[in-house]
DSSP file (Angstrom, degrees, kcal/mol; ACC not computed):
  #  RESIDUE AA STRUCTURE BP1 BP2  ACC     N-H-->O    O-->H-N    N-H-->O    O-->H-N    TCO  KAPPA ALPHA  PHI   PSI    X-CA   Y-CA   Z-CA
    1    1 A M              0   0    0      0, 0.0     2,-0.3     0, 0.0     0, 0.0   0.000 360.0 360.0 360.0 138.4   25.6    0.3  -29.9
    2    2 A K        -     0   0    0      1,-0.1     2,-0.2     0, 0.0     0, 0.0  -0.633 360.0-120.3 -83.0 132.9   24.0   -1.8  -27.3
    3    3 A A        -     0   0    0     -2,-0.3     2,-0.3     1,-0.1    -1,-0.1  -0.522  25.6-127.4 -73.8 137.7   22.8    0.0  -24.2
    4    4 A R        -     0   0    0     -2,-0.2     2,-0.4     1,-0.0    -1,-0.1  -0.643  16.6-144.5 -83.9 138.2   24.5   -1.1  -21.0
    5    5 A T        -     0   0    0     -2,-0.3     3,-0.0     3,-0.0    -1,-0.0  -0.876  13.6-127.3-104.8 140.4   22.3   -2.1  -18.1
    6    6 A T        -     0   0    0     -2,-0.4     0, 0.0     1,-0.1     0, 0.0  -0.644  35.2-105.2 -80.1 136.8   23.3   -1.4  -14.6
    7    7 A P        -     0   0    0      0, 0.0    -1,-0.1     0, 0.0    87,-0.0  -0.351  38.7-103.9 -65.1 143.4   23.2   -4.5  -12.3
    8    8 A Q        -     0   0    0     86,-0.2     2,-0.2     1,-0.1    -3,-0.0  -0.502  37.7-121.0 -67.5 123.2   20.3   -4.5  -10.0
    9    9 A P        -     0   0    0      0, 0.0     2,-0.3     0, 0.0    -1,-0.1  -0.454  38.8-176.2 -68.9 136.2   21.5   -3.6   -6.5
   10   10 A I        -     0   0    0     -2,-0.2     2,-0.9    88,-0.1     3,-0.1  -0.955  32.6-134.7-133.9 151.3   20.8   -6.4   -4.0
   11   11 A D     >  -     0   0    0     64,-0.5     4,-2.1    -2,-0.3     5,-0.2  -0.833  23.2-172.5-102.8  91.7   21.2   -7.0   -0.3
   12   12 A V  H  > S+     0   0    0     -2,-0.9     4,-2.7     1,-0.2     5,-0.2   0.881  81.5  51.2 -57.3 -43.3   22.7  -10.5   -0.3
   13   13 A D  H  > S+     0   0    0      1,-0.2     4,-2.6     2,-0.2    -1,-0.2   0.933 110.1  48.8 -61.4 -46.0   22.5  -10.9    3.5
   14   14 A A  H  > S+     0   0    0      2,-0.2     4,-2.0     1,-0.2    -1,-0.2   0.838 111.8  50.5 -62.8 -34.0   18.8   -9.9    3.6
   15   15 A I  H  X S+     0   0    0     -4,-2.1     4,-2.7     2,-0.2    -2,-0.2   0.935 110.0  48.6 -67.1 -48.2   18.0  -12.3    0.8
   16   16 A H  H  X S+     0   0    0     -4,-2.7     4,-1.0     1,-0.2    -2,-0.2   0.933 112.4  50.1 -57.6 -47.3   19.7  -15.2    2.5
   17   17 A K  H  < S+     0   0    0     -4,-2.6     3,-0.5     1,-0.2     4,-0.3   0.910 112.2  46.6 -58.2 -43.9   17.9  -14.3    5.6
   18   18 A A  H >< S+     0   0    0     -4,-2.0     3,-1.1     1,-0.2    -1,-0.2   0.895 113.0  49.3 -64.9 -40.6   14.5  -14.2    3.8
   19   19 A L  H 3< S+     0   0    0     -4,-2.7    -1,-0.2     1,-0.2    -2,-0.2   0.561  91.0  79.2 -81.2  -6.5   15.2  -17.4    2.0
   20   20 A A  T 3< S+     0   0    0     -4,-1.0    -1,-0.2    -3,-0.5    -2,-0.2   0.665  80.2  78.7 -70.9 -14.2   16.2  -19.3    5.1
   21   21 A N  S <> S-     0   0    0     -3,-1.1     4,-1.9    -4,-0.3     3,-0.2  -0.844  73.8-147.6 -99.7 126.3   12.5  -19.7    6.1
   22   22 A P  H  > S+     0   0    0      0, 0.0     4,-1.9     0, 0.0    -1,-0.1   0.814  97.3  58.2 -65.5 -31.0   10.7  -22.5    4.2
   23   23 A V  H  > S+     0   0    0      2,-0.2     4,-2.5     1,-0.2     5,-0.1   0.908 106.1  48.7 -59.4 -45.8    7.4  -20.6    4.2
   24   24 A R  H  > S+     0   0    0     -3,-0.2     4,-2.5     2,-0.2     5,-0.2   0.903 110.2  51.0 -64.6 -40.6    9.0  -17.7    2.4
   25   25 A R  H  X S+     0   0    0     -4,-1.9     4,-1.9     1,-0.2    -1,-0.2   0.887 110.6  49.9 -62.2 -37.4   10.5  -20.0   -0.2
   26   26 A E  H  X S+     0   0    0     -4,-1.9     4,-2.3     2,-0.2    -2,-0.2   0.915 107.9  52.5 -68.1 -42.3    7.1  -21.5   -0.7
   27   27 A I  H  X S+     0   0    0     -4,-2.5     4,-2.4     1,-0.2    -2,-0.2   0.943 109.7  49.7 -57.2 -48.9    5.5  -18.1   -1.1
   28   28 A L  H  X S+     0   0    0     -4,-2.5     4,-0.9     1,-0.2    -1,-0.2   0.899 109.3  52.0 -58.6 -40.3    8.0  -17.2   -3.8
   29   29 A G  H >X S+     0   0    0     -4,-1.9     4,-0.7     1,-0.2     3,-0.6   0.906 109.9  49.0 -64.0 -41.1    7.3  -20.5   -5.5
   30   30 A W  H >< S+     0   0    0     -4,-2.3     3,-0.8     1,-0.2     7,-0.3   0.899 108.7  52.6 -62.7 -41.7    3.6  -19.8   -5.5
   31   31 A L  H 3< S+     0   0    0     -4,-2.4    60,-0.4     1,-0.2    -1,-0.2   0.623  96.0  69.5 -73.1 -12.3    4.2  -16.3   -6.9
   32   32 A K  H << S+     0   0    0     -4,-0.9    -1,-0.2    -3,-0.6    -2,-0.2   0.867 119.6  18.3 -68.3 -36.9    6.2  -17.8   -9.8
   33   33 A N  S XX S+     0   0    0     -3,-0.8     4,-1.3    -4,-0.7     3,-1.1  -0.579  75.6 165.4-132.6  68.7    3.0  -19.3  -11.2
   34   34 A P  H 3> S+     0   0    0      0, 0.0     4,-3.1     0, 0.0    -1,-0.1   0.820  73.1  59.8 -65.7 -30.0    0.1  -17.3   -9.5
   35   35 A S  H 34 S+     0   0    0      1,-0.2     4,-0.3     2,-0.2    -4,-0.1   0.830 105.9  49.7 -66.0 -27.5   -2.5  -18.5  -12.0
   36   36 A E  H <4 S+     0   0    0     -3,-1.1    -1,-0.2    -6,-0.2     3,-0.2   0.869 123.5  29.1 -76.2 -34.7   -1.8  -22.1  -10.9
   37   37 A H  H  < S+     0   0    0     -4,-1.3    -2,-0.2    -7,-0.3    -1,-0.1   0.693 129.9  32.3-102.4 -22.8   -2.0  -21.3   -7.2
   38   38 A F    ><  +     0   0    0     -4,-3.1     3,-1.9    -5,-0.2    -1,-0.2  -0.164  65.5 137.2-130.0  41.1   -4.4  -18.5   -6.9
   39   39 A S  T 3   +     0   0    0     -4,-0.3    -1,-0.1     1,-0.3    -4,-0.1   0.598  67.9  66.6 -68.2 -11.4   -6.9  -18.9   -9.8
   40   40 A D  T 3  S+     0   0    0     -3,-0.1    -1,-0.3     2,-0.0     2,-0.2   0.482  71.3 116.6 -86.7  -3.9   -9.8  -18.0   -7.5
   41   41 A Q    <   -     0   0    0     -3,-1.9     4,-0.1     1,-0.2    -3,-0.0  -0.471  53.8-157.0 -67.3 128.8   -8.7  -14.4   -7.1
   42   42 A E  S    S+     0   0    0     -2,-0.2    -1,-0.2     2,-0.1     3,-0.1   0.872  73.9  75.5 -77.1 -35.5  -11.3  -12.1   -8.6
   43   43 A I  S    S-     0   0    0      1,-0.1     7,-0.1     2,-0.1     5,-0.1  -0.575 104.4 -92.1 -72.0 135.8   -8.9   -9.1   -9.2
   44   44 A P    >   -     0   0    0      0, 0.0     3,-1.8     0, 0.0     4,-0.3  -0.197  27.3-128.1 -51.1 138.0   -6.7   -9.8  -12.3
   45   45 A L  G >  S+     0   0    0      1,-0.3     3,-0.8     2,-0.2    -2,-0.1   0.594 100.4  84.1 -64.4 -11.7   -3.3  -11.5  -11.3
   46   46 A D  G 3  S+     0   0    0      1,-0.3    -1,-0.3    44,-0.0     3,-0.1   0.833  88.4  53.8 -58.7 -33.0   -1.6   -8.7  -13.3
   47   47 A Y  G <  S-     0   0    0     -3,-1.8     2,-0.3     1,-0.3    -1,-0.3   0.780 121.1-111.9 -69.1 -28.3   -1.9   -6.7  -10.1
   48   48 A G    <   -     0   0    0     -3,-0.8     2,-0.5    -4,-0.3    -1,-0.3  -0.788  48.1 -47.0 118.5-168.5   -0.2   -9.5   -8.1
   49   49 A V  E     -A   89   0A   0     40,-2.8    40,-2.5    -2,-0.3     5,-0.1  -0.893  58.5-114.0-106.9 132.7   -1.6  -11.7   -5.5
   50   50 A C  E >>  -A   88   0A   0     -2,-0.5     3,-1.8    38,-0.2     4,-0.5  -0.347  22.0-126.5 -64.5 137.4   -3.7  -10.2   -2.8
   51   51 A A  H >> S+     0   0    0     36,-2.5     3,-1.3     1,-0.3     4,-0.6   0.848 107.3  61.7 -56.2 -37.2   -2.1  -10.6    0.6
   52   52 A G  H 3> S+     0   0    0      1,-0.2     4,-0.8    35,-0.2     3,-0.4   0.726  90.8  68.5 -61.9 -23.1   -5.2  -12.2    2.1
   53   53 A K  H <> S+     0   0    0     -3,-1.8     4,-1.3     1,-0.2    -1,-0.2   0.771  92.5  59.8 -69.2 -25.7   -4.8  -15.1   -0.4
   54   54 A F  H <X S+     0   0    0     -3,-1.3     4,-3.1    -4,-0.5     5,-0.3   0.830  92.3  65.8 -74.1 -29.6   -1.7  -16.3    1.4
   55   55 A E  H  X>S+     0   0    0     -4,-0.6     4,-2.6    -3,-0.4     5,-0.9   0.954 106.9  39.7 -55.3 -54.0   -3.3  -16.9    4.7
   56   56 A G  H  <5S+     0   0    0     -4,-0.8    -1,-0.2     1,-0.2    -2,-0.2   0.883 117.3  50.4 -61.0 -39.5   -5.6  -19.7    3.5
   57   57 A R  H  <5S+     0   0    0     -4,-1.3    -2,-0.2     1,-0.2    -1,-0.2   0.858 119.2  36.0 -69.9 -37.5   -2.8  -21.1    1.4
   58   58 A C  H  <5S-     0   0    0     -4,-3.1    -2,-0.2     2,-0.1    -1,-0.2   0.742  97.1-134.4 -85.8 -25.5   -0.2  -21.1    4.2
   59   59 A G  T  <5 +     0   0    0     -4,-2.6     2,-0.3    -5,-0.3    -3,-0.2   0.773  65.3 122.4  72.4  25.7   -2.6  -22.0    7.0
   60   60 A L      < -     0   0    0     -5,-0.9    -1,-0.3    -6,-0.3    -2,-0.1  -0.757  68.0 -88.7-116.9 163.7   -1.1  -19.3    9.1
   61   61 A S     >  -     0   0    0     -2,-0.3     4,-2.3     1,-0.1     5,-0.2  -0.182  37.5-111.0 -64.8 162.5   -2.5  -16.2   10.8
   62   62 A Q  H  > S+     0   0    0      1,-0.2     4,-2.5     2,-0.2     5,-0.2   0.871 118.0  51.0 -62.9 -37.2   -2.7  -12.9    9.1
   63   63 A S  H  > S+     0   0    0      2,-0.2     4,-2.0     1,-0.2    -1,-0.2   0.881 110.8  48.0 -71.5 -33.2    0.0  -11.4   11.2
   64   64 A T  H  > S+     0   0    0      2,-0.2     4,-1.9     1,-0.2    -2,-0.2   0.924 113.1  46.5 -68.5 -44.1    2.4  -14.2   10.6
   65   65 A V  H  X S+     0   0    0     -4,-2.3     4,-2.6     1,-0.2     5,-0.2   0.917 111.2  54.5 -64.4 -41.2    1.8  -14.1    6.8
   66   66 A S  H  X S+     0   0    0     -4,-2.5     4,-2.3     1,-0.2    -1,-0.2   0.907 106.8  50.2 -60.9 -40.0    2.3  -10.4    6.9
   67   67 A A  H  X S+     0   0    0     -4,-2.0     4,-1.9     2,-0.2    -1,-0.2   0.874 110.7  49.3 -64.3 -35.2    5.6  -10.7    8.7
   68   68 A H  H  X S+     0   0    0     -4,-1.9     4,-1.9     2,-0.2    -2,-0.2   0.920 112.2  47.5 -68.1 -42.1    6.8  -13.2    6.0
   69   69 A L  H  X S+     0   0    0     -4,-2.6     4,-2.1     1,-0.2    -2,-0.2   0.868 110.6  52.6 -67.3 -36.8    5.7  -10.9    3.2
   70   70 A A  H  X S+     0   0    0     -4,-2.3     4,-2.8    -5,-0.2    -1,-0.2   0.899 107.9  50.6 -67.6 -37.5    7.4   -8.0    4.9
   71   71 A A  H  X S+     0   0    0     -4,-1.9     4,-1.8     2,-0.2    -2,-0.2   0.899 112.1  47.8 -62.3 -41.1   10.7  -10.0    5.2
   72   72 A L  H  <>S+     0   0    0     -4,-1.9     5,-2.2     2,-0.2     6,-1.0   0.870 113.2  48.1 -69.0 -36.3   10.5  -10.9    1.5
   73   73 A Q  H ><5S+     0   0    0     -4,-2.1     3,-1.3     4,-0.2    -2,-0.2   0.922 108.5  52.8 -72.2 -42.3    9.8   -7.2    0.6
   74   74 A R  H 3<5S+     0   0    0     -4,-2.8    -2,-0.2     1,-0.3    -1,-0.2   0.892 109.0  51.7 -58.0 -39.2   12.7   -5.9    2.8
   75   75 A A  T 3<5S-     0   0    0     -4,-1.8   -64,-0.5   -61,-0.2    -1,-0.3   0.621 114.6-121.6 -71.3 -13.4   15.0   -8.3    0.9
   76   76 A G  T < 5S+     0   0    0     -3,-1.3    19,-0.2    -4,-0.4    -3,-0.2   0.594  80.5 120.8  82.5  10.8   13.7   -6.9   -2.4
   77   77 A L  S   <S+     0   0    0     -5,-2.2    15,-2.9    -6,-0.2     2,-0.3   0.732  76.4  30.1 -84.8 -21.0   12.4  -10.4   -3.5
   78   78 A V  E    S-B   91   0A   0     -6,-1.0     2,-0.3    13,-0.3    13,-0.2  -0.932  70.3-144.7-129.6 156.5    8.8   -9.2   -3.8
   79   79 A T  E     -B   90   0A   0     11,-2.4    11,-2.0    -2,-0.3     2,-0.4  -0.891  13.5-146.8-114.0 152.4    7.1   -5.9   -4.6
   80   80 A A  E     -B   89   0A   0     -2,-0.3     2,-0.4     9,-0.2     9,-0.2  -0.964  11.2-172.7-121.6 138.8    3.9   -4.6   -3.1
   81   81 A K  E     -B   88   0A   0      7,-2.4     7,-2.5    -2,-0.4     2,-0.5  -0.989  16.2-141.7-133.5 125.6    1.2   -2.5   -4.6
   82   82 A R  E     +B   87   0A   0     -2,-0.4     2,-0.5     5,-0.2     5,-0.2  -0.725  19.0 178.1 -87.8 126.3   -1.7   -1.0   -2.8
   83   83 A V  E >   -B   86   0A   0      3,-2.8     3,-2.1    -2,-0.5     2,-0.2  -0.935  64.9 -52.3-128.0 107.5   -5.0   -0.9   -4.6
   84   84 A G  T 3  S-     0   0    0     -2,-0.5     0, 0.0     1,-0.3     0, 0.0  -0.463 122.5 -19.0  61.6-128.4   -7.8    0.5   -2.5
   85   85 A Q  T 3  S+     0   0    0     -2,-0.2     2,-0.3    -3,-0.1    -1,-0.3   0.500 124.8  84.9 -88.7  -3.0   -7.8   -1.4    0.7
   86   86 A W  E <   - B   0  83A   0     -3,-2.1    -3,-2.8   -35,-0.0     2,-0.4  -0.700  61.8-150.1-102.6 150.9   -5.8   -4.4   -0.7
   87   87 A V  E     - B   0  82A   0     -2,-0.3   -36,-2.5    -5,-0.2     2,-0.4  -0.978  14.2-158.9-117.5 134.4   -2.1   -5.0   -1.1
   88   88 A F  E     -AB  50  81A   0     -7,-2.5    -7,-2.4    -2,-0.4     2,-0.4  -0.885   3.9-151.9-114.7 140.6   -1.0   -7.1   -3.9
   89   89 A F  E     +AB  49  80A   0    -40,-2.5   -40,-2.8    -2,-0.4     2,-0.3  -0.901  14.3 175.4-118.6 143.0    2.4   -8.9   -4.1
   90   90 A K  E     - B   0  79A   0    -11,-2.0   -11,-2.4    -2,-0.4     2,-0.1  -0.956  38.0 -98.4-137.3 157.9    4.5  -10.0   -7.1
   91   91 A R  E     - B   0  78A   0    -60,-0.4     2,-1.0    -2,-0.3   -13,-0.3  -0.472  29.0-132.4 -67.6 145.1    7.9  -11.5   -7.5
   92   92 A N     >  -     0   0    0    -15,-2.9     4,-2.3     1,-0.2     3,-0.3  -0.802  26.2-176.0-100.4  90.8   10.7   -9.0   -8.2
   93   93 A E  H  > S+     0   0    0     -2,-1.0     4,-2.6     1,-0.2     5,-0.2   0.797  75.6  58.1 -61.0 -32.5   12.3  -10.9  -11.0
   94   94 A A  H  > S+     0   0    0      2,-0.2     4,-2.3     1,-0.2    -1,-0.2   0.923 109.9  43.4 -65.7 -42.7   15.2   -8.4  -11.5
   95   95 A V  H  > S+     0   0    0     -3,-0.3     4,-2.2   -19,-0.2    -2,-0.2   0.922 113.7  51.0 -67.6 -42.7   16.4   -8.9   -7.9
   96   96 A I  H  X S+     0   0    0     -4,-2.3     4,-2.4     1,-0.2    -2,-0.2   0.930 113.1  46.1 -61.9 -43.7   15.9  -12.7   -8.1
   97   97 A Q  H  X S+     0   0    0     -4,-2.6     4,-2.6     1,-0.2    -1,-0.2   0.902 111.8  50.3 -64.3 -41.8   18.0  -12.8  -11.3
   98   98 A A  H  X S+     0   0    0     -4,-2.3     4,-1.9     1,-0.2    -1,-0.2   0.839 110.9  50.4 -67.8 -30.3   20.7  -10.5   -9.9
   99   99 A F  H  X S+     0   0    0     -4,-2.2     4,-2.6     2,-0.2    -2,-0.2   0.924 110.3  49.5 -67.5 -47.5   20.9  -12.8   -6.8
  100  100 A I  H  X S+     0   0    0     -4,-2.4     4,-2.7     1,-0.2     5,-0.2   0.929 112.1  48.0 -58.7 -45.7   21.2  -15.9   -8.9
  101  101 A E  H  X S+     0   0    0     -4,-2.6     4,-2.3     1,-0.2    -1,-0.2   0.897 110.5  51.3 -61.9 -39.9   23.9  -14.3  -11.0
  102  102 A H  H  X S+     0   0    0     -4,-1.9     4,-2.3     2,-0.2    -1,-0.2   0.909 111.0  48.3 -63.2 -42.6   25.7  -13.2   -7.8
  103  103 A M  H  X S+     0   0    0     -4,-2.6     4,-2.0     1,-0.2    -2,-0.2   0.916 111.9  49.9 -65.7 -41.9   25.6  -16.7   -6.4
  104  104 A N  H  < S+     0   0    0     -4,-2.7    -1,-0.2    -5,-0.2    -2,-0.2   0.906 116.1  42.5 -59.1 -42.2   26.9  -18.2   -9.7
  105  105 A A  H  < S+     0   0    0     -4,-2.3    -2,-0.2    -5,-0.2    -1,-0.2   0.858 120.6  39.2 -75.5 -33.6   29.7  -15.8   -9.8
  106  106 A D  H  <        0   0    0     -4,-2.3    -2,-0.2    -5,-0.2    -1,-0.2   0.627 360.0 360.0 -97.5 -16.5   30.7  -15.9   -6.1
  107  107 A L     <        0   0    0     -4,-2.0    -1,-0.2    -5,-0.2    -3,-0.1   0.425 360.0 360.0-109.8 360.0   30.3  -19.6   -5.3
């Protein structure tokens, strides 16, 4: 018998709000292929991408980048993991897939 998986709970409104900003969409795009965009990171990309790497890539201040990452995290689109003094971000593929399925079903 095949095990049933419970759909990933998502906050559709928070996701739409997060995706309304082009910088946030760009960040998600970079995180889709981190080795292509952040090959200079010394810590293995398995941890995710260090928050500081986005500042140079975006050309924005640390506080602005932090606000964008926080919005993506609140929407569930990225996960954050603290390692020592650094915070690393990864895409949350389960939430992204659930959102895509929701959009396909409802629109």
